[in-house]
C-alpha positions as CSV (number, residue, x, y, z in Angstrom):
1,M,0.0,0.0,0.0
2,L,1.3,3.4,-1.0
3,L,1.3,5.7,2.1
4,K,2.1,8.9,0.3
5,I,0.0,11.8,1.6
6,D,-0.5,14.7,-0.7
7,G,-2.4,17.6,0.8
8,G,-2.5,20.1,3.6
9,L,0.7,20.6,5.6
10,F,2.3,17.5,3.9
11,T,2.7,19.6,0.7
12,Y,5.2,21.7,2.6
13,D,7.5,18.8,3.5
14,F,6.0,18.7,7.0
15,I,4.6,15.5,8.6
16,D,1.3,16.5,10.2
17,H,1.1,14.2,13.1
18,H,-2.1,15.7,14.3
19,A,-3.8,14.8,11.0
20,I,-2.5,11.3,11.2
21,L,-4.1,10.8,14.6
22,C,-7.1,13.0,13.6
23,V,-6.9,15.3,16.6
24,P,-7.1,19.1,16.7
25,V,-3.8,21.0,16.7
26,D,-4.6,22.4,20.1
27,A,-5.3,19.0,21.6
28,E,-3.8,18.3,25.0
29,F,-1.5,15.3,25.4
30,K,-4.2,13.3,27.3
31,E,-6.5,13.6,24.3
32,I,-3.8,12.6,21.9
33,R,-3.0,9.5,24.0
34,N,-6.6,8.5,24.2
35,R,-7.0,8.8,20.4
36,Y,-3.8,6.8,19.8
37,L,-5.1,4.0,22.0
38,Q,-8.4,4.0,20.0
39,I,-6.5,3.7,16.7
40,A,-4.1,1.1,18.0
41,R,-7.0,-1.1,19.0
42,I,-8.5,-0.8,15.5
43,L,-5.2,-1.5,13.7
44,H,-3.7,-4.1,15.9
45,P,-3.1,-7.4,14.0
46,D,-5.2,-9.3,16.6
47,S,-8.1,-6.9,16.4
48,S,-11.4,-8.5,15.5
49,S,-12.2,-5.6,13.2
50,V,-9.4,-6.5,10.8
51,V,-10.4,-9.5,8.7
52,G,-8.1,-11.3,6.2
53,E,-4.4,-11.2,5.6
54,P,-4.4,-8.3,3.1
55,A,-6.3,-6.1,5.5
56,K,-4.0,-7.1,8.4
57,E,-0.9,-6.2,6.3
58,I,-2.3,-2.8,5.5
59,A,-3.4,-2.2,9.1
60,N,0.1,-3.1,10.2
61,Q,1.7,-0.7,7.8
62,L,-0.6,2.1,8.9
63,L,0.2,1.4,12.5
64,A,4.0,1.0,12.1
65,K,4.7,3.7,9.5
66,L,2.2,6.4,10.4
67,V,0.4,6.1,13.7
68,N,3.2,4.9,16.0
69,P,5.7,7.5,14.7
70,A,3.1,10.2,15.2
71,Y,2.5,9.2,18.8
72,E,6.2,8.9,19.5
73,K,6.6,12.5,18.4
74,F,4.1,13.7,20.9
75,S,5.4,11.3,23.6
76,V,8.8,12.9,23.8
77,E,8.4,16.2,25.5
78,Q,11.3,18.1,23.8
79,N,10.3,16.8,20.4
80,R,6.7,17.8,21.0
81,H,7.8,21.4,22.0
82,E,9.9,21.7,18.8
83,Y,7.2,20.3,16.6
84,L,4.5,22.7,18.0
85,F,6.9,25.7,17.6
86,V,7.4,24.8,14.0
87,L,3.7,24.4,13.6
88,S,3.0,27.8,15.0
89,Q,5.6,29.4,12.7
90,M,4.0,27.8,9.7
91,G,0.7,29.2,10.7
92,K,2.2,32.7,10.7
93,R,3.7,32.1,7.3
94,F,0.3,31.1,5.9
95,A,-1.3,34.2,7.5
96,Q,1.2,36.4,5.8
97,E,1.0,34.7,2.4
98,P,-2.6,33.4,2.1
99,E,-2.4,33.7,-1.7
100,T,0.1,30.8,-1.8
101,I,-2.4,28.4,-0.2
102,K,-4.2,26.1,-2.6
103,L,-7.0,24.1,-0.9
104,K,-8.3,21.0,-2.6
105,T,-11.1,19.8,-0.4
106,E,-14.5,21.5,-0.2
107,L,-14.6,21.0,3.6
108,A,-11.4,23.1,4.0
109,K,-12.8,25.8,1.7
110,Q,-16.0,25.9,3.7
111,L,-13.9,26.2,6.9
112,L,-12.0,29.1,5.5
113,A,-15.2,30.9,4.7
114,S,-16.9,30.1,8.0
115,P,-17.6,32.9,10.5
116,N,-17.2,30.4,13.3
117,I,-14.1,28.6,12.4
118,T,-13.3,27.1,15.8
119,T,-16.6,25.3,16.2
120,L,-16.7,24.0,12.7
121,Y,-13.1,22.9,12.8
122,K,-13.5,20.9,16.1
123,E,-16.8,19.4,14.8
124,A,-15.3,18.4,11.5
125,I,-12.2,16.7,13.2
126,A,-14.4,14.8,15.6
127,K,-16.7,13.6,12.8
128,I,-13.9,12.4,10.6
129,A,-12.2,10.6,13.5
130,K,-15.2,8.3,13.8
131,T,-14.7,6.8,10.3
132,Q,-11.0,7.5,9.6
133,F,-10.1,3.8,9.5
134,S,-13.3,2.4,8.1
135,D,-11.6,1.9,4.8
136,F,-7.9,1.4,5.0
137,Q,-7.3,2.3,1.4
138,Q,-8.8,5.7,2.0
139,V,-6.8,6.6,5.1
140,P,-4.0,8.6,3.3
141,K,-6.7,10.7,1.5
142,I,-8.5,11.3,4.8
143,I,-5.3,12.3,6.5
144,A,-4.7,14.8,3.8
145,Q,-8.1,16.2,4.2
146,V,-7.6,16.6,8.0
147,S,-4.3,18.3,7.3
148,E,-6.0,20.9,5.1
149,L,-8.3,21.7,8.0
150,N,-5.3,22.0,10.3
151,L,-3.7,24.4,7.8
152,V,-6.7,26.6,7.6
153,Y,-7.1,26.7,11.4
154,L,-3.4,27.5,12.0
155,M,-3.6,30.3,9.4
156,W,-6.7,31.7,11.0
157,V,-5.2,31.6,14.6
158,A,-2.1,33.4,13.4
159,K,-4.0,35.9,11.3
160,R,-6.2,36.8,14.3
161,S,-3.1,37.2,16.5
162,I,-1.5,39.5,13.9
163,N,-4.6,41.6,13.5
164,Q,-5.0,42.0,17.3
165,S,-1.4,43.1,17.6
166,S,-1.7,45.7,14.8
167,T,-5.0,47.2,15.8
168,Q,-4.7,47.4,19.5
169,P,-2.8,50.5,21.0
170,E,0.3,49.4,22.8
171,N,-0.8,51.3,25.9
172,S,-4.4,50.2,26.0
173,P,-5.3,49.1,29.5
174,K,-8.5,47.3,28.5
175,K,-7.3,44.3,26.6
176,L,-4.4,41.9,26.7
177,Q,-2.5,41.7,23.5
178,S,-2.4,38.2,22.2
179,T,1.2,38.7,21.0
180,P,2.8,41.2,23.4
181,T,6.1,42.7,22.4
182,L,8.9,40.7,23.9
183,P,12.5,41.7,24.5
184,S,14.8,40.8,21.7
185,Q,17.4,38.1,22.3
186,A,20.1,40.7,22.5
187,E,18.1,42.4,25.3
188,S,17.0,39.3,27.1
189,A,18.5,35.8,27.4
190,A,15.0,34.5,28.0
191,G,13.5,36.3,25.0
192,E,13.5,33.2,22.7
193,Y,11.8,31.1,25.4
194,L,9.2,33.8,25.9
195,Q,8.4,34.0,22.2
196,R,8.0,30.2,22.0
197,A,5.7,30.3,25.1
198,Q,3.6,33.0,23.5
199,N,3.3,31.0,20.3
200,L,2.2,27.9,22.2
201,L,-0.3,29.9,24.2
202,E,-1.8,31.0,20.9
203,I,-2.7,27.4,20.1
204,N,-3.7,26.7,23.7
205,Q,-0.8,24.3,24.4
206,L,-0.6,25.2,28.1
207,R,1.6,22.4,29.3
208,Q,4.3,23.2,26.6
209,A,4.0,26.9,27.2
210,K,4.6,26.3,30.9
211,V,7.8,24.4,30.2
212,E,9.2,27.2,28.0
213,L,8.4,29.7,30.8
214,Q,10.1,27.6,33.4
215,D,13.2,27.5,31.3
216,A,13.0,31.3,30.8
217,L,12.8,31.8,34.6
218,K,15.9,29.7,35.1
219,L,17.7,32.3,32.9
220,E,15.9,35.3,34.2
221,P,14.1,34.7,37.5
222,Q,13.4,38.4,37.9
223,N,11.7,38.8,34.5
224,S,8.3,40.4,35.2
225,R,6.8,39.6,31.8
226,C,7.7,35.9,32.2
227,H,5.9,35.8,35.6
228,S,2.9,37.4,34.0
229,L,2.7,34.9,31.2
230,M,3.2,32.1,33.6
231,A,0.3,33.5,35.6
232,M,-1.8,33.5,32.4
233,V,-1.0,29.8,31.9
234,Y,-2.2,29.0,35.4
235,L,-5.3,31.2,34.8
236,R,-6.2,29.5,31.6
237,D,-5.8,26.2,33.5
238,N,-8.1,27.5,36.3
239,Q,-5.3,27.4,38.9
240,L,-6.2,30.7,40.4
241,K,-3.9,30.6,43.5
242,M,-0.9,29.9,41.4
243,A,-1.9,32.6,39.0
244,K,-2.1,35.1,41.9
245,I,1.4,34.1,43.1
246,H,3.0,34.9,39.8
247,F,0.9,38.1,39.2
248,D,2.0,39.3,42.6
249,H,5.6,38.6,41.9
250,A,5.4,40.3,38.5
251,L,4.0,43.5,40.0
252,K,6.7,43.4,42.7
253,L,9.3,43.3,40.1
254,D,7.6,45.9,37.8
255,P,4.6,47.8,39.2
256,K,3.7,48.8,35.6
257,E,3.6,45.3,34.2
258,K,0.5,45.5,31.9
259,I,-0.7,41.9,32.0
260,A,-0.5,41.7,35.7
261,L,-2.2,45.0,36.2
262,E,-5.1,43.9,34.0
263,W,-5.7,40.4,35.3
264,K,-4.6,40.3,39.0
265,P,-7.7,42.3,40.3
266,K,-9.9,39.7,38.6
267,V,-8.1,36.8,40.2
268,D,-8.2,38.5,43.6
269,K,-12.0,39.0,43.2
270,A,-12.5,35.4,42.2
271,L,-10.5,34.0,45.1
272,G,-12.4,36.2,47.5
273,G,-9.7,36.5,50.2
274,N,-9.7,33.7,52.8
275,N,-12.4,31.7,51.2
276,S,-10.2,30.9,48.2
277,V,-10.6,27.1,48.2
278,N,-14.4,27.3,47.9
279,K,-14.2,30.2,45.4
280,E,-11.8,28.3,43.2
281,K,-14.2,25.3,43.1
282,Q,-17.1,27.6,42.2
283,I,-15.1,29.2,39.4
284,D,-14.5,25.7,38.0
285,K,-18.2,25.5,37.1
286,P,-18.8,26.6,33.5
287,E,-21.5,29.1,34.5
288,N,-19.1,30.9,36.8
289,R,-16.3,31.4,34.2
290,R,-17.7,34.3,32.3
291,W,-15.4,36.8,34.0
292,F,-12.5,34.9,32.6
293,P,-12.5,34.7,28.7
294,N,-9.8,32.8,26.9
295,L,-6.8,34.8,25.9
296,F,-7.4,33.9,22.3
297,D,-11.2,33.5,22.3
298,E,-12.4,34.2,18.8
299,K,-14.9,36.7,20.3
300,K,-12.1,39.0,21.4
301,K,-11.2,41.6,18.8
C-alpha cells in the first residue's frame, strides 16, 4: 500500500502528526494519547475488526509507518515542543502569504469561509475521526483532508493574532494583546523562550508553554513579563492561586507590568480572600467562568 499523503501541511514537506491521529492542533497530550489507543486497538493485528491477511498487512503498515511514529513524536516532551513551535511558525507564514495556499477539499474551503471557524473545525475533526479507519485504502486521503483543515485553522489563529497586535494600541489598559512585544534576544536571554511560550499559548498548548516559561525563569528569575505569562498559563488552567502568586511577583518586580495590572484584580476578586478554596471550586463551574475569557477567544477583537 502506498502511504504517500498529498495535501495540507504535507505539501510543505511537513509531517502533520495531528492529522495522522485526527486530533485538533490544540489537543492536550491526554486527548492525543486516548486517540492513539483507540486507533491502535483498531489496527492491531489481533483486532477483530481486521479480517483477512491483506487487511491485516495494510493495518500493520498504517500502525507502524504512520500512527506509531506520530504518537512517538508527541510522547517525547522536547520533540513535542519543537514540533509545536514549527507548527505555529507555519501558521504565521500562511497568514502572511494566504495567496500561496491552494485548498483541494470542499470542507477546507468551507472552513476558511466560515464565520465560526473554531466550532466548525472541532466538529469536523471529531466527525472524521469516527470513520477515519473504516476503509484502510482511503486513510491517506482522509489524513490529507484533515491536514488541510489544520492548515486553515493554523492560518486563522495566526492571522487573528497579527490583527489584534496591529489594531490594539500598545498602551491600551482594557485588553491583553495576544502577542505582546517581547524583549529581543540581545536584550534578554529568555526572549526566545518567551516567544515560544507565546506561540504555544496562541494554540492553547498550556503544558508546553509552561515548560518554556520555566526554562525562561531559570535564565531570568526576575523577568516580570515571564511571571505574568506564567500566571496566564495557570489562569487558563483555572489554577487561580498559582496565577495570583505569579501576578503578585510580576508586580513586585515591575509595578507597571500591563498583563498583571489587568488580570490580578480579577483573580483577587475570584479568590475572595480567605475563602479561596471554595471560590476556586465555584469558578471551575462553566456558569461561573464568564469573568475569565480565553486569551485567544475568537470573540475577542
